[in-house]
C-alpha positions as CSV (number, residue, x, y, z in Angstrom):
1,M,0.7,-9.3,17.1
2,T,2.2,-6.0,15.8
3,T,0.1,-2.9,16.2
4,R,-1.6,-1.9,12.9
5,P,-0.5,1.4,11.3
6,S,-1.9,4.5,12.8
7,V,-4.8,6.0,10.8
8,G,-4.6,9.4,12.5
9,C,-1.3,10.5,10.9
10,S,-1.6,13.6,8.9
11,G,-0.7,13.6,5.2
12,P,-1.6,14.9,1.8
13,P,-5.4,14.9,1.1
14,E,-6.8,11.9,-0.7
15,P,-7.5,12.3,-4.4
16,P,-11.3,12.7,-4.8
17,R,-11.9,9.3,-6.3
18,L,-10.0,7.5,-3.6
19,A,-11.7,9.6,-0.9
20,E,-15.0,8.6,-2.3
21,L,-14.1,5.0,-2.3
22,V,-13.0,5.2,1.4
23,T,-16.3,6.8,2.3
24,R,-18.3,4.2,0.5
25,I,-16.2,1.4,2.1
26,R,-16.9,2.8,5.5
27,N,-20.6,2.5,4.7
28,G,-20.2,-1.1,3.7
29,D,-20.2,-0.7,-0.1
30,H,-18.8,-4.0,-1.4
31,D,-18.4,-2.6,-4.9
32,A,-16.1,0.2,-3.6
33,F,-14.1,-2.3,-1.6
34,E,-13.6,-4.6,-4.7
35,E,-12.5,-1.6,-6.7
36,L,-9.9,-0.7,-4.1
37,F,-8.8,-4.3,-4.0
38,R,-8.4,-4.6,-7.8
39,T,-6.5,-1.4,-8.0
40,H,-4.1,-2.0,-5.1
41,F,-3.7,-5.8,-4.8
42,K,-1.0,-6.2,-7.5
43,P,1.4,-3.5,-6.4
44,L,1.0,-4.5,-2.8
45,Y,1.6,-8.1,-3.7
46,T,4.8,-7.2,-5.6
47,F,5.9,-5.1,-2.6
48,V,5.3,-8.0,-0.2
49,Q,6.5,-10.8,-2.4
50,R,10.0,-9.3,-2.8
51,Q,10.3,-9.3,1.0
52,V,9.0,-12.8,1.8
53,Q,10.2,-14.5,-1.5
54,S,7.0,-16.6,-1.6
55,R,4.1,-16.0,-3.9
56,E,1.7,-18.0,-1.7
57,T,2.7,-16.2,1.5
58,A,2.6,-12.8,-0.3
59,E,-1.0,-13.5,-1.5
60,D,-2.0,-14.5,2.0
61,L,-0.5,-11.5,3.7
62,V,-2.0,-9.0,1.2
63,Q,-5.3,-10.6,1.6
64,N,-5.0,-10.2,5.3
65,V,-4.4,-6.4,4.8
66,F,-7.7,-6.1,2.9
67,L,-9.5,-8.4,5.3
68,R,-8.5,-6.2,8.3
69,L,-9.4,-3.1,6.3
70,W,-12.9,-4.5,5.7
71,E,-13.4,-5.8,9.2
72,H,-12.5,-2.3,10.7
73,R,-14.0,-0.2,7.9
74,R,-16.4,1.6,10.3
75,T,-13.6,2.9,12.5
76,L,-11.3,3.8,9.6
77,A,-10.6,7.5,10.0
78,L,-7.9,8.3,7.6
79,R,-6.5,11.9,7.5
80,G,-3.8,10.9,5.0
81,S,-3.5,8.6,2.1
82,I,-5.2,5.2,1.9
83,R,-2.1,4.0,-0.1
84,A,0.1,4.9,2.8
85,Y,-2.2,3.0,5.1
86,L,-2.2,-0.1,2.9
87,Y,1.6,-0.1,2.4
88,G,2.1,0.3,6.2
89,A,-0.3,-2.5,6.9
90,A,1.4,-4.7,4.4
91,R,4.8,-4.0,5.9
92,L,3.5,-4.9,9.3
93,E,2.0,-8.1,8.0
94,V,5.5,-9.0,6.7
95,I,7.0,-8.3,10.1
96,D,4.3,-10.4,11.8
97,H,5.0,-13.2,9.4
98,Y,8.6,-13.4,10.3
99,R,7.9,-13.1,14.0
100,R,5.5,-16.0,13.7
101,T,7.9,-18.2,11.8
102,G,10.9,-17.2,13.9
103,V,12.9,-16.2,10.8
104,R,14.9,-13.1,10.7
105,L,13.4,-10.4,8.4
106,R,15.1,-10.8,5.0
107,E,16.6,-7.8,3.5
108,V,14.4,-6.1,0.9
109,G,16.0,-6.0,-2.5
110,S,17.0,-9.7,-2.9
111,R,15.3,-10.0,-6.3
112,T,15.9,-11.7,-9.6
113,P,17.9,-9.7,-12.1
114,E,14.7,-9.2,-14.2
115,D,13.0,-7.5,-11.3
116,A,15.8,-5.4,-10.0
117,I,16.2,-2.7,-12.6
118,P,13.6,-0.4,-13.9
119,G,13.1,-0.9,-17.6
120,M,13.9,-4.6,-17.6
121,G,11.5,-6.5,-19.7
122,Q,11.6,-3.8,-22.3
123,P,12.8,-4.5,-25.9
124,T,16.5,-5.5,-26.1
125,P,18.7,-2.5,-26.6
126,P,20.9,-2.2,-29.8
127,A,23.8,-4.6,-29.8
128,D,26.4,-1.9,-29.5
129,N,24.8,-0.7,-26.2
130,L,24.1,-4.2,-24.7
131,I,27.4,-4.6,-22.9
132,H,27.3,-1.1,-21.5
133,T,23.7,-1.5,-20.4
134,T,24.4,-4.8,-18.7
135,E,27.3,-3.4,-16.8
136,L,25.2,-0.4,-15.7
137,Q,22.4,-2.6,-14.5
138,E,24.9,-4.7,-12.5
139,A,26.3,-1.6,-10.9
140,I,22.9,-0.3,-10.0
141,R,21.9,-3.7,-8.5
142,A,25.1,-3.9,-6.5
143,A,24.7,-0.3,-5.2
144,A,21.1,-1.1,-4.1
145,E,22.2,-4.2,-2.3
146,R,24.8,-2.3,-0.3
147,L,22.2,0.2,1.1
148,P,21.0,-0.3,4.6
149,E,17.7,-2.3,4.8
150,R,15.5,0.7,5.7
151,C,17.1,2.9,3.1
152,R,16.6,0.2,0.5
153,L,12.9,-0.3,1.5
154,I,12.3,3.5,1.2
155,V,13.9,3.5,-2.3
156,T,11.7,0.6,-3.3
157,M,8.6,2.4,-2.1
158,R,9.5,5.6,-3.8
159,W,10.9,4.5,-7.2
160,E,9.0,1.3,-7.8
161,H,5.6,2.0,-6.1
162,Q,5.6,5.8,-6.6
163,L,4.7,6.7,-3.0
164,S,5.3,10.3,-1.9
165,Y,7.6,11.1,0.9
166,N,4.6,11.7,3.2
167,E,3.0,8.4,2.2
168,I,6.3,6.5,2.9
169,A,6.6,8.3,6.2
170,H,3.1,7.4,7.2
171,A,3.5,3.7,6.1
172,L,6.7,3.2,8.0
173,G,5.8,5.4,11.1
174,I,8.7,7.8,10.5
175,S,9.0,11.5,9.7
176,P,9.0,12.8,6.1
177,K,12.4,14.4,6.9
178,T,13.8,10.9,7.7
179,V,12.5,9.7,4.4
180,E,14.2,12.6,2.7
181,N,17.5,11.9,4.5
182,Q,17.4,8.2,3.5
183,M,16.8,9.1,-0.1
184,N,19.7,11.5,0.0
185,I,21.9,8.6,1.3
186,A,20.7,6.5,-1.6
187,F,21.4,9.2,-4.1
188,K,25.0,9.7,-2.8
189,S,25.6,5.9,-2.9
190,F,24.3,5.7,-6.5
191,R,26.3,8.7,-7.6
192,T,29.5,7.1,-6.2
193,A,28.8,3.7,-7.6
194,L,28.0,5.0,-11.1
195,Q,30.8,7.5,-11.3
196,R,32.6,5.5,-14.0
197,F,29.5,5.5,-16.3
198,R,29.4,9.3,-16.5
199,P,30.4,10.7,-20.0
């Protein structure tokens, strides 16, 4: 079994509302736990489902994250973000899942076209922009798929889940500087790939 994410890692202070929830959860408050669950289950599920490509497995793994959190609530001593802890725990559940099943960890980012590009699902753009928009989306998707796995994961956590650099670092057990470096790699890759779309 993979070691769960460290809870002693320093990071940005928790927003007052989340800090209050964490305190209440430590004290066994079921309502606080349910509020945290309702707030974070869906984004964590999306994060995990894109890695395991199975809705049922994603639900099970995210439920495990919250189950472990509740079971160990009295010893939970966060100095950073509860979001970073939850994403780190979810990532380790994914790794554990692949180790148990003997399957190589799939690359993050293998998604359906509808999920891959921010803004998909929005109203259809004007007809004269449709071809250009489609080509741009395909270029972004292709550039994302060419990124190394860890870089792609960091981009996903940053752009799609709005985690801060410190939260990503805490979740993945790396330094904020490494997160910054990986984001710079991604930016350079996207700039090169999208050069032809510049006016």
